[in-house]
C-alpha positions in Angstrom: -3.8 -7.2 16.4 -7.3 -6.4 15.4 -10.3 -8.9 15.5 -13.1 -9.2 13.9 -16.1 -7.3 14.7 -19.1 -9.0 16.2 -23.0 -7.9 15.6 -22.8 -7.0 19.6 -20.0 -4.4 18.9 -22.6 -2.3 16.5 -25.4 -0.5 17.9 -27.9 -2.5 15.3 -26.7 -5.8 16.7 -26.5 -5.7 20.5 -26.5 -8.4 22.2 -25.4 -10.8 19.3 -22.3 -12.4 18.8 -22.1 -13.5 15.4 -19.9 -11.8 13.0 -21.5 -9.6 10.6 -22.9 -10.8 7.4 -22.2 -8.9 4.0 -24.9 -7.0 4.0 -24.8 -5.9 7.7 -21.1 -4.7 7.1 -22.7 -3.0 4.3 -25.2 -1.1 6.1 -22.3 0.5 8.6 -20.8 2.2 5.6 -20.7 5.6 6.3 -22.2 8.5 4.5 -19.1 9.7 3.0 -18.7 6.8 1.7 -22.3 6.1 0.1 -21.1 6.0 -3.4 -18.9 2.8 -2.5 -21.8 1.4 -1.1 -24.4 2.0 -4.0 -21.4 0.8 -6.9 -20.9 -2.4 -4.9 -24.7 -3.2 -5.2 -24.9 -2.3 -8.5 -21.7 -3.9 -9.7 -22.4 -7.4 -8.6 -25.0 -7.6 -11.0 -22.9 -6.7 -14.3 -23.8 -8.5 -17.3 -20.5 -8.9 -18.8 -19.5 -11.2 -16.1 -20.9 -14.6 -15.1 -21.8 -15.0 -11.3 -18.3 -16.9 -10.7 -16.5 -14.3 -12.2 -18.3 -11.7 -9.9 -18.0 -13.6 -6.7 -14.4 -14.4 -7.4 -13.3 -11.2 -8.2 -14.7 -10.0 -4.9 -13.0 -12.9 -3.2 -9.8 -12.2 -4.6 -10.2 -8.5 -4.2 -11.0 -8.8 -0.8 -8.2 -11.1 0.3 -5.8 -8.8 -1.6 -7.6 -5.2 0.1 -6.7 -6.9 4.1 -9.9 -5.5 5.8 -10.7 -8.7 8.2 -14.3 -7.8 8.7 -14.6 -7.2 4.6 -12.8 -10.5 3.9 -14.6 -12.7 6.6 -18.2 -11.2 4.9 -17.4 -11.5 1.8 -16.1 -15.2 2.3 -19.2 -16.5 4.0 -21.4 -14.8 1.3 -19.0 -16.3 -1.7 -19.8 -19.6 -0.4 -23.3 -19.5 -1.7 -22.5 -18.3 -4.8 -19.2 -20.5 -5.9 -18.1 -24.0 -5.6 -15.7 -24.7 -3.1 -12.5 -25.2 -5.9 -13.3 -22.0 -7.4 -13.7 -20.3 -3.9 -10.3 -22.1 -3.2 -8.9 -20.8 -6.6 -10.0 -16.8 -5.8 -7.9 -17.0 -2.6 -5.5 -18.6 -4.4 -5.5 -15.8 -7.6 -4.9 -13.3 -4.5 -2.1 -15.6 -2.6 -0.3 -16.3 -6.0 -0.6 -12.5 -7.1 0.6 -11.0 -3.5 4.0 -12.6 -4.3 4.1 -12.2 -8.1 2.9 -8.6 -7.9 6.0 -7.6 -5.8 8.6 -9.8 -7.6 7.5 -8.6 -11.5 6.8 -4.8 -9.8 10.6 -4.7 -8.9 11.8 -6.0 -12.2 9.5 -3.4 -13.7 10.4 -0.4 -11.6 14.2 -1.1 -11.6 16.7 0.4 -14.6 18.9 -2.7 -14.0 17.9 -5.0 -17.0 19.8 -8.3 -15.9 17.1 -9.0 -13.1 14.4 -9.6 -15.8 17.1 -12.3 -17.7 17.4 -14.2 -14.0 15.1 -17.4 -12.9 12.2 -16.4 -10.8 13.1 -19.6 -8.5 9.5 -18.8 -7.1 6.7 -21.8 -7.0 3.7 -21.1 -9.2 1.8 -24.0 -9.7 -2.0 -22.8 -8.9 -1.5 -20.8 -11.7 -2.2 -24.3 -14.0 -3.5 -25.9 -10.8 -6.6 -23.9 -9.8 -8.8 -26.3 -11.3 -11.3 -23.4 -12.7 -11.7 -21.8 -15.9 -8.5 -20.4 -17.1 -10.2 -17.2 -18.2 -11.9 -16.6 -15.0 -8.7 -17.4 -12.8 -6.6 -14.9 -15.7 -9.4 -12.4 -14.6 -8.8 -12.4 -10.6 -5.2 -12.2 -11.1 -5.6 -9.1 -13.2 -8.0 -7.7 -10.8 -5.8 -8.4 -7.7 -2.7 -7.1 -10.0 -4.6 -3.9 -10.4 -5.1 -3.7 -6.5 -1.4 -4.3 -5.9 0.0 -1.7 -8.7 1.9 -4.1 -10.7 2.0 -3.0 -14.3 3.8 -5.9 -15.8 1.6 -8.2 -14.2 -1.7 -6.1 -15.0 -0.5 -6.1 -18.5 0.4 -9.8 -18.8 -3.0 -11.1 -17.3 -5.2 -8.6 -19.3 -3.4 -10.1 -22.2 -3.8 -13.7 -21.3 -7.7 -13.0 -20.4 -8.5 -11.7 -23.6 -7.0 -14.3 -25.7 -8.7 -16.7 -23.7 -11.9 -14.7 -25.1 -13.3 -12.8 -22.7 -14.0 -8.9 -24.1 -12.2 -5.6 -22.8 -15.6 -5.2 -21.4 -15.7 -8.3 -19.2 -12.1 -7.2 -17.8 -13.2 -3.7 -17.1 -16.2 -4.9 -15.2 -14.2 -7.0 -12.9 -11.6 -4.3 -12.3 -14.3 -2.1 -11.7 -15.7 -4.3 -8.8 -12.4 -4.4 -7.3 -11.5 -1.0 -7.3 -14.9 -0.6 -5.0 -14.0 -3.6 -2.8 -10.6 -1.9 -2.4 -11.9 1.3 -1.2 -14.6 -0.6 0.9 -11.4 -2.1 2.4 -9.9 1.4 3.4 -13.1 2.8 4.7 -13.7 -0.1 7.1 -9.9 0.6 8.2 -10.5 4.2 8.8 -13.6 3.5 10.9 -12.1 0.7 12.9 -9.2 3.2 13.4 -11.6 6.0 14.3 -13.5 3.8 16.6 -10.9 2.7 18.6 -9.9 6.6 19.2 -13.4 7.7 20.6 -13.3 4.5 22.5 -9.9 5.1 24.0 
């Protein structure tokens, strides 16, 4: 199992033992992925989104994208931008959609319509008990659904987000951010594998 990289394991941080901050992690983005680094820096300042919407999207997207180093760095930095309740809600959006996206994607992909009439029998209490602005939570759910590729959930949550007053521009701003976070996670995974092969 992969463990979080420490500063001491990166040439820029030799002799230090704490996990890298998000800024430090971004400095390790390789040249071939420079566009992602630049995009991330720009997209955290999108005027269509509030700071809570921005950092909740980043948290939910990082958790959904499953890279340990990125998730750890994001959670640490997001704690300075989100209330503890909003931070938990963003993680909750990633958790519940990790389940729902698989379940509803199956219903969407199968040609057997009978499955759509059967009860889900899955607990989804977090969707009503998250304690933050419902539009924000739905936005995070839409972002995670885009990462996980569930058309049914993307469509459902996008509609709810707009019904709750967010613009199409705000929705796309969140999806834009989610796409970059997901791509960064893939890059960090690839670089970790490459580093392991070199040291083997």
